[in-house]
C-alpha positions in Angstrom: -13.9 -23.3 -11.2 -15.1 -22.8 -7.6 -14.4 -19.1 -6.9 -14.9 -17.4 -3.6 -15.2 -13.6 -3.6 -14.6 -12.1 -0.1 -16.5 -8.8 0.1 -19.9 -7.9 -1.5 -19.2 -4.2 -1.8 -18.4 -1.8 -4.7 -15.5 -3.9 -5.9 -16.4 -7.5 -4.9 -20.0 -7.5 -6.2 -19.2 -6.5 -9.8 -16.3 -8.9 -9.9 -18.6 -11.7 -8.8 -21.2 -10.8 -11.4 -18.5 -10.9 -14.1 -17.1 -14.2 -13.0 -20.6 -15.7 -12.8 -21.1 -14.9 -16.5 -18.9 -17.9 -17.3 -21.1 -20.9 -16.5 -18.0 -23.0 -15.8 -17.5 -21.0 -12.7 -19.3 -21.6 -9.4 -19.2 -18.2 -7.6 -19.8 -17.7 -3.9 -19.7 -14.3 -2.3 -19.0 -13.9 1.5 -19.7 -10.8 3.5 -21.0 -9.8 6.9 -23.6 -7.5 5.4 -26.9 -9.3 4.8 -28.2 -6.4 2.8 -25.1 -6.5 0.4 -25.6 -10.2 0.0 -29.3 -9.8 -0.7 -28.5 -7.4 -3.5 -26.0 -9.7 -5.2 -28.1 -12.7 -4.7 -30.5 -11.3 -7.3 -27.7 -11.8 -9.9 -27.9 -15.2 -11.5 -25.4 -17.9 -10.7 -24.1 -16.4 -7.5 -24.3 -18.1 -4.1 -23.9 -16.1 -0.9 -22.6 -16.8 2.6 -23.0 -14.5 5.5 -19.8 -14.6 7.5 -17.6 -12.4 9.7 -14.4 -12.5 7.7 -12.4 -11.4 10.7 -13.3 -14.7 12.4 -10.5 -17.1 11.6 -12.6 -20.2 12.0 -15.4 -18.9 9.8 -12.9 -17.8 7.2 -11.2 -21.2 7.1 -14.6 -22.9 6.8 -15.6 -20.9 3.7 -12.2 -21.1 2.1 -12.0 -24.9 2.3 -14.1 -25.8 -0.8 -12.8 -23.0 -3.2 -10.1 -23.2 -5.8 -9.5 -19.5 -6.2 -10.2 -16.5 -3.9 -10.8 -12.9 -4.8 -9.9 -10.7 -1.8 -12.1 -7.6 -2.0 -12.5 -6.8 1.7 -12.0 -3.3 3.1 -8.4 -2.2 3.4 -8.3 -2.2 7.2 -8.7 -6.0 7.1 -7.0 -6.7 3.7 -3.5 -7.8 4.9 -4.8 -10.1 7.6 -7.3 -11.7 5.2 -4.7 -12.1 2.5 -2.4 -13.8 5.1 -5.2 -16.2 6.2 -6.0 -17.1 2.6 -2.3 -17.9 1.9 -2.1 -19.9 5.2 -5.2 -21.9 3.9 -3.2 -22.8 0.8 -5.5 -21.0 -1.6 -4.5 -19.1 -4.7 -5.7 -15.5 -4.5 -6.1 -12.3 -6.4 -6.0 -9.5 -4.0 -7.6 -6.1 -4.5 -8.0 -5.0 -0.9 -5.9 -1.8 -1.1 -4.1 -2.2 2.2 -1.1 -0.1 3.3 1.1 -3.1 4.5 3.8 -4.6 2.4 2.3 -7.6 0.6 5.8 -9.0 -0.2 6.2 -9.7 3.5 4.0 -12.7 2.7 6.1 -14.0 -0.1 7.9 -16.7 1.9 4.6 -17.9 3.4 3.1 -18.2 -0.1 6.2 -20.1 -1.3 5.9 -22.5 1.6 2.2 -23.1 1.0 2.8 -23.4 -2.8 0.3 -20.7 -3.7 0.2 -17.7 -6.0 -1.0 -14.4 -4.7 -1.5 -11.7 -7.4 -2.2 -8.1 -6.4 -2.4 -4.7 -7.9 -3.2 -1.9 -5.6 -2.5 1.7 -4.5 0.1 0.7 -1.9 2.2 -0.9 -4.5 1.8 1.8 -7.1 2.6 4.6 -4.7 5.7 2.9 -3.4 4.5 2.5 0.1 5.4 -1.2 0.0 8.7 -0.7 -1.7 7.6 -1.1 -5.3 7.4 1.8 -7.8 5.1 2.0 -10.8 7.6 2.2 -13.6 5.7 4.7 -15.7 5.9 7.4 -13.1 8.6 6.3 -10.7 11.3 4.6 -12.8 12.0 0.9 -13.2 10.8 -1.8 -10.8 13.2 -3.7 -8.6 15.0 -6.4 -10.6 14.4 -9.3 -8.1 10.8 -10.5 -8.4 9.3 -12.9 -5.9 8.2 -16.3 -7.2 5.0 -16.6 -5.2 3.7 -13.0 -5.2 2.9 -11.3 -8.5 2.4 -7.5 -8.9 0.0 -6.8 -11.7 0.6 -3.4 -13.1 -2.3 -1.2 -14.3 -2.9 -1.3 -18.0 
């Protein structure tokens, strides 16, 4: 599978390394930091692309060939990046930890026919309207079809 990891930091880099262990995966990591990319380039089986992920045209260009996206960008750019990924019609696993409500993108994901899976602090603390059932009671009964909330194990 052709997988694109957005972000070569403390979360994205180890995820890319793990994904690259499966030789059936082609893993590309994109980040604006050349030094972060140089560090991950030493790992076998990982390609790197230096790109400003806040630049819509640059993001579209690197999203085009991938089958799956891991969104591991900093939280301040997480929601906008997730929206751009969905608009590009790409399935995504989001771990960007942004405060905005990811379910606001549900209708867009349905229209684009993609699945966006996420598990992050905003969801678990209830800031986006979800509550972690172990500490805050049951989850809402209505579950969106296109966005999936992955609970911590």
